[in-house]
C-alpha positions as semicolon CSV with decimal commas, in nm:
position;residue;x (nm);y (nm);z (nm)
1;M;15,397;10,223;8,674
2;L;15,333;9,864;8,739
3;G;15,056;9,939;9,030
4;W;15,314;10,137;9,194
5;P;15,323;10,509;9,296
6;I;15,614;10,719;9,121
7;A;15,783;10,880;9,436
8;A;16,052;11,061;9,197
9;S;16,157;11,082;8,843
10;D;16,429;11,211;8,619
11;P;16,561;11,151;8,261
12;E;16,780;10,868;8,386
13;A;16,581;10,704;8,694
14;V;16,265;10,648;8,805
15;R;16,190;10,552;9,181
16;L;15,850;10,381;9,273
17;A;15,756;10,328;9,655
18;A;15,479;10,164;9,833
19;D;15,414;10,129;10,194
20;S;15,219;9,893;10,414
21;P;15,135;9,817;10,736
22;L;15,393;9,508;10,732
23;L;15,676;9,688;10,512
24;S;15,813;9,960;10,280
25;A;15,925;9,888;9,951
26;E;16,092;10,085;9,651
27;L;16,201;9,998;9,336
28;L;16,475;10,223;9,150
29;L;16,528;10,193;8,788
30;R;16,817;10,297;8,610
31;V;16,845;10,371;8,245
32;R;17,179;10,409;8,128
33;P;17,332;10,407;7,734
34;A;17,480;10,044;7,817
35;A;17,233;9,909;8,080
36;I;16,907;9,921;8,239
37;T;16,913;9,818;8,661
38;L;16,647;9,759;8,914
39;T;16,726;9,799;9,268
40;T;16,477;9,641;9,516
41;S;16,419;9,799;9,888
42;V;16,258;9,629;10,148
43;T;16,210;9,732;10,496
44;F;16,016;9,516;10,729
45;T;15,787;9,735;10,979
46;R;15,650;9,411;11,130
47;R;15,801;9,056;11,198
48;A;15,492;8,913;10,987
49;A;15,676;9,090;10,666
50;H;15,937;8,848;10,678
51;P;15,790;8,540;10,609
52;L;15,522;8,683;10,323
53;W;15,861;8,833;10,155
54;A;16,059;8,524;10,164
55;A;15,768;8,336;9,988
56;A;15,714;8,623;9,748
57;L;16,112;8,637;9,687
58;P;16,135;8,378;9,419
59;L;15,850;8,495;9,195
60;H;16,018;8,867;9,220
61;R;16,366;8,723;9,114
62;L;16,185;8,533;8,818
63;T;15,952;8,816;8,699
64;V;16,227;9,156;8,731
65;P;16,453;9,029;8,474
66;R;16,168;8,871;8,215
67;L;16,011;9,248;8,290
68;L;16,340;9,419;8,203
69;R;16,440;9,224;7,894
70;R;16,054;9,281;7,766
71;A;16,166;9,674;7,862
72;V;16,472;9,664;7,639
73;A;16,317;9,429;7,349
74;A;16,025;9,689;7,317
75;P;16,046;9,941;7,034
76;P;16,073;10,310;7,196
77;S;15,695;10,463;7,264
78;S;15,644;10,790;7,071
């Protein structure tokens, strides 16, 4: 999903996880009747990861809401 491996899923949630030499990251997508939420969790395993995430964070904060809006607006898949 979006290039991330699926670590776990059930009918209401999907957890994506990825590891690198610098950091570990998880995305938890929860779908409820009235809301869709995405939680991002990043754990730095090396000091060099912090400035890289700081540089990527503005793009992450712009992209995630747009992706969620598109998902809500998309017709259900068959």
